[in-house]
C-alpha positions in Angstrom: 0.0 -0.1 0.0 1.5 3.5 -0.9 1.7 6.2 1.6 -1.3 8.4 1.7 1.2 11.3 0.9 3.4 11.8 -2.2 6.9 10.2 -1.7 10.2 11.7 -3.2 12.5 9.5 -5.4 16.0 9.1 -4.0 17.9 6.8 -6.3 14.6 4.6 -6.8 13.8 4.6 -3.2 10.4 6.2 -2.3 11.3 8.4 0.7 8.5 10.2 2.6 9.3 14.0 3.0 8.7 13.9 6.6 10.7 15.2 9.6 10.5 14.0 13.1 7.3 16.1 14.0 5.5 15.4 10.8 6.5 11.6 11.1 4.8 11.3 14.6 1.6 13.2 13.3 1.5 10.8 10.4 1.8 7.7 12.5 -0.9 9.3 14.9 -3.3 9.8 11.9 -2.6 6.2 10.9 -3.7 5.0 14.5 -6.7 7.1 14.4 -7.7 5.8 10.9 -7.0 2.1 11.7 -4.1 1.8 9.2 -1.1 -0.3 9.7 2.3 1.0 9.0 5.8 -0.7 8.5 8.3 2.0 9.2 11.8 2.2 7.6 14.3 4.6 9.1 16.5 5.0 6.1 20.1 6.2 5.4 22.1 6.0 2.4 23.3 2.5 3.3 19.7 1.2 3.3 19.3 3.0 -0.3 22.3 1.0 -1.6 20.9 -2.2 0.1 17.5 -1.6 -1.4 18.9 -1.1 -4.9 20.0 -4.7 -4.7 17.1 -6.3 -2.7 13.6 -5.4 -3.7 12.1 -7.0 -0.8 13.1 -4.0 1.3 10.7 -1.9 -0.8 7.7 -4.1 -0.7 4.9 -4.1 1.7 4.5 -7.4 3.5 0.8 -7.3 3.2 -2.1 -5.6 1.3 -3.1 -2.7 3.3 0.1 -2.2 5.2 1.6 1.1 4.4 5.3 1.1 3.8 6.7 4.2 5.2 10.4 5.1 4.4 11.7 8.0 6.6 14.9 10.0 6.0 16.9 9.1 9.0 20.3 9.8 7.6 21.3 13.4 6.7 22.6 11.9 3.5 19.2 11.4 2.3 18.1 15.0 2.9 21.3 16.3 1.3 21.0 13.9 -1.8 17.2 15.0 -2.3 18.5 18.7 -2.3 21.2 18.0 -4.7 18.7 16.3 -7.0 16.6 19.4 -6.9 14.1 18.3 -4.4 13.5 21.0 -2.0 10.6 19.5 -0.2 12.4 17.7 2.4 11.7 19.6 5.7 14.5 17.6 7.6 15.2 14.2 9.2 13.2 11.7 11.2 16.1 9.9 13.2 15.2 6.5 14.6 16.6 7.2 17.9 14.3 10.4 18.2 11.3 8.8 16.8 11.3 5.9 19.6 10.8 8.1 22.6 8.3 10.3 20.7 6.4 7.2 19.6 6.4 5.7 23.2 4.7 9.0 24.4 2.1 8.5 21.9 1.6 4.9 22.8 1.3 5.8 26.4 -1.1 8.5 25.9 -3.4 6.3 24.0 -3.3 3.7 26.4 -1.6 1.2 23.9 1.4 -1.3 24.3 5.0 -1.7 22.9 7.3 -4.6 22.2 11.0 -4.1 22.1 12.8 -6.9 19.9 16.3 -7.2 19.2 19.7 -5.8 20.1 22.1 -7.8 22.4 21.0 -9.8 25.4 19.4 -7.6 28.0 19.6 -4.5 25.9 16.0 -4.3 25.1 14.9 -4.7 28.8 17.3 -1.8 29.9 16.0 0.2 27.0 12.5 -0.3 28.2 13.4 0.8 31.7 14.6 4.1 30.3 11.6 4.5 28.3 9.3 3.8 31.4 11.4 6.2 33.3 10.8 9.0 31.1 7.0 7.9 30.2 5.7 6.4 33.4 2.4 5.3 31.8 4.0 3.5 29.1 2.7 -0.1 28.9 5.8 -2.4 27.8 4.1 -5.7 26.5 7.5 -7.4 26.3 11.0 -7.4 25.6 13.2 -10.0 23.8 16.7 -10.2 22.2 15.8 -13.2 19.9 17.9 -13.5 16.6 17.5 -11.9 13.3 17.6 -15.2 11.6 15.4 -17.1 14.1 11.7 -16.2 13.8 9.5 -18.6 15.6 10.4 -18.2 19.2 10.2 -14.3 18.8 6.9 -14.4 17.0 5.5 -16.8 19.7 6.4 -14.2 22.1 5.0 -11.3 20.4 1.8 -13.0 19.6 1.4 -13.8 23.4 2.2 -10.3 24.2 -0.2 -8.7 21.7 1.5 -5.5 21.4 0.2 -2.4 19.3 3.8 -1.1 18.6 6.7 -3.3 17.6 10.3 -1.9 17.6 12.9 -4.1 16.0 16.5 -3.6 16.5 18.5 -6.4 14.5 20.2 -3.6 12.4 19.6 -2.8 8.7 18.7 -4.7 6.6 18.0 -7.8 8.9 15.4 -5.8 10.9 13.4 -4.7 7.8 13.5 -8.5 6.4 12.4 -9.9 9.7 9.3 -7.5 9.9 8.6 -8.1 6.3 8.7 -11.9 6.9 6.6 -11.9 10.2 4.3 -8.9 10.3 1.7 -10.9 8.5 1.3 -13.2 11.5 1.6 -10.5 14.0 -2.1 -9.4 13.8 -2.1 -7.0 16.9 0.8 -5.0 15.7 -0.2 -1.7 14.1 3.0 0.0 13.7 6.3 -2.0 13.1 9.5 0.1 13.1 13.1 -0.9 12.3 15.0 0.9 14.8 18.7 0.2 14.4 20.6 1.0 17.4 18.3 3.2 19.1 17.8 0.7 21.8 21.5 0.6 22.5 21.2 4.4 23.0 18.4 4.1 25.4 20.0 1.1 27.4 23.2 3.4 27.7 25.3 0.8 26.0 26.2 3.2 23.1 27.1 6.9 24.0 25.4 9.6 21.9 27.4 11.5 19.6 28.3 15.1 20.6 25.6 17.6 19.5 27.7 19.4 17.4 28.9 16.4 15.4 25.1 15.1 15.1 24.2 18.6 14.0 26.9 18.6 11.1 25.4 15.1 10.0 28.6 13.4 11.0 27.0 10.6 13.2 28.5 8.0 10.7 32.1 9.2 11.5 31.4 9.0 15.2 30.2 5.3 14.9 33.2 4.5 12.6 35.6 5.9 15.3 34.0 3.8 17.9 33.3 0.6 15.9 36.1 0.6 13.2 34.8 -2.8 12.1 32.0 -0.8 10.4 34.5 0.5 7.7 33.4 -2.1 5.3 29.7 -0.9 5.5 30.8 2.7 5.2 32.0 2.0 1.9 28.6 2.4 0.7 28.7 6.1 1.3 31.1 7.2 -1.5 29.2 4.9 -4.0 25.9 6.7 -3.0 27.4 10.0 -3.4 28.6 8.9 -7.1 25.2 7.7 -7.8 23.6 10.8 -6.7 26.1 12.9 -8.6 25.4 10.9 -11.8 21.7 11.2 -11.4 22.1 15.0 -11.0 24.3 15.2 -14.0 21.7 13.1 -16.0 18.8 15.3 -15.0 
């Protein structure tokens, strides 16, 4: 199901031109209207994966909206380089999670935190509950990105309204695509990447000036040098954007 708003093409990926506030408002409208939403918090690396794997851009069920949000500053800059000025800003996954938790509590709904390392989801849930005391956490579980049945059984038993999946991109998106058809209670499913690690205190937030400059990727690379292979997607992404710009 397409989004009920126009999307903007970034190298073949339909990205919703929504910043954080607009994203939260959009998801609230979806809850009001009884729509189900599969949320992707995308960065340039996701775009490069999606160009190779069409499963990342398909909705798992008829009637489920596939909403790709601009998490990485690279998507916003790329859109502007391609002459698209309609991007109001970013909707970072780590900012979306606490905002969505507040919406969940206010509406009397529940959330399930799935993924990350052992115990991380539980600690992240504790942080969310400390900041949003009325939040109902239906459950937490680390599980495995490649093991579905046990996690699905737990989520089915908990019957959450909101599901946050933190297996890292693209494994979390593929997990949601495979399993959302079985999770009938879930109205919004979000791939949240490292957001639970930040909430659990296992990963320090980048300095504000670095995040503001769009250099969070550098912060992660310095702290986790093993990510260098993944970061090779960034120069290729830039080259493709420049090629697309020249072609236009």
